[in-house]
C-alpha positions in Angstrom: -1.1 -36.3 -6.4 -4.7 -35.0 -7.3 -4.1 -31.9 -5.4 -1.2 -30.9 -8.1 -2.8 -31.7 -10.7 -5.9 -29.3 -9.4 -2.8 -26.4 -8.3 -1.2 -26.9 -12.1 -5.1 -26.7 -13.8 -6.1 -23.6 -11.8 -2.6 -22.1 -12.9 -3.2 -23.0 -16.8 -6.5 -21.7 -16.7 -5.5 -18.7 -15.0 -2.5 -18.1 -17.5 -4.8 -18.5 -20.4 -7.3 -16.5 -19.2 -4.9 -13.5 -18.6 -3.0 -14.3 -22.0 -5.7 -14.5 -24.4 -6.2 -10.8 -24.6 -2.3 -10.6 -25.7 -1.8 -13.2 -28.0 -5.4 -13.5 -29.8 -5.2 -12.7 -33.0 -5.3 -8.6 -33.6 -8.7 -8.3 -35.8 -10.7 -10.9 -32.7 -14.1 -9.7 -31.6 -14.7 -9.9 -28.5 -18.4 -10.9 -27.4 -20.5 -7.9 -27.0 -21.9 -9.4 -23.5 -18.0 -9.8 -21.9 -17.4 -6.5 -23.1 -20.3 -5.8 -21.2 -19.6 -8.0 -18.1 -15.9 -6.5 -18.4 -17.1 -2.9 -17.1 -18.5 -4.2 -13.9 -15.4 -5.7 -12.9 -13.7 -3.3 -10.8 -17.0 -2.6 -8.8 -17.4 -6.1 -8.0 -13.3 -6.4 -6.7 -13.1 -3.6 -4.7 -16.0 -5.0 -1.9 -14.8 -8.3 -2.5 -11.5 -7.1 -1.1 -12.9 -4.6 1.7 -15.8 -6.6 2.9 -14.1 -9.7 4.5 -11.5 -7.5 6.0 -14.3 -5.1 8.0 -16.9 -8.0 9.1 -13.9 -10.2 10.2 -11.0 -8.6 11.7 -12.1 -9.2 14.9 -9.9 -10.7 17.8 -9.9 -14.1 18.7 -12.9 -13.9 21.8 -13.9 -10.5 21.0 -16.5 -9.5 18.0 -16.0 -10.5 15.3 -15.4 -7.3 13.5 -14.0 -4.2 14.2 -16.5 -1.3 15.4 -14.0 1.0 13.9 -13.5 -0.5 10.4 -17.2 -0.8 10.0 -18.1 2.6 11.2 -15.1 3.9 8.8 -16.7 1.4 5.9 -20.3 2.6 6.5 -18.7 6.4 6.6 -16.7 5.7 3.1 -20.3 4.0 1.8 -22.8 7.2 2.3 -19.7 9.0 0.7 -19.4 7.2 -2.3 -23.5 7.1 -2.5 -23.4 11.2 -2.3 -20.5 11.9 -4.5 -19.7 8.7 -7.0 -16.5 9.8 -6.7 -13.3 7.4 -5.5 -10.5 9.3 -4.4 -13.5 11.2 -1.9 -14.6 7.3 -0.8 -10.9 6.4 -0.4 -9.8 9.6 1.4 -13.2 9.7 3.5 -13.1 5.7 5.0 -9.3 5.9 5.5 -9.2 9.4 7.3 -12.4 7.9 9.5 -10.6 4.9 10.0 -7.9 6.8 11.5 -9.6 9.4 13.7 -11.8 6.4 14.6 -8.2 4.6 15.9 -7.4 7.6 18.1 -10.1 7.0 19.9 -9.7 5.5 23.4 -11.5 1.6 23.4 -14.4 1.6 26.0 
């Protein structure tokens, strides 16, 4: 029973935080600290989605990571650092992964 209460509570909290931006009165001011921190959400979400897929994608009984994914992620990181262009970073990472997957395994 307590598991269901936790799941329902998490759903209510998630819905309330997302709906608050819609249902708040029009003249409600968002605190400055919250506004500043929201600028970094996208920069935090992308690595949170990519890193587990890169580091923990190996097959059981092998290395815990796929070398091609790791190299492609490093190439994408280098492109991001040099160009600071999100589209170029994604394109370079995808192209590197595609080309590395074409190589025969050693």
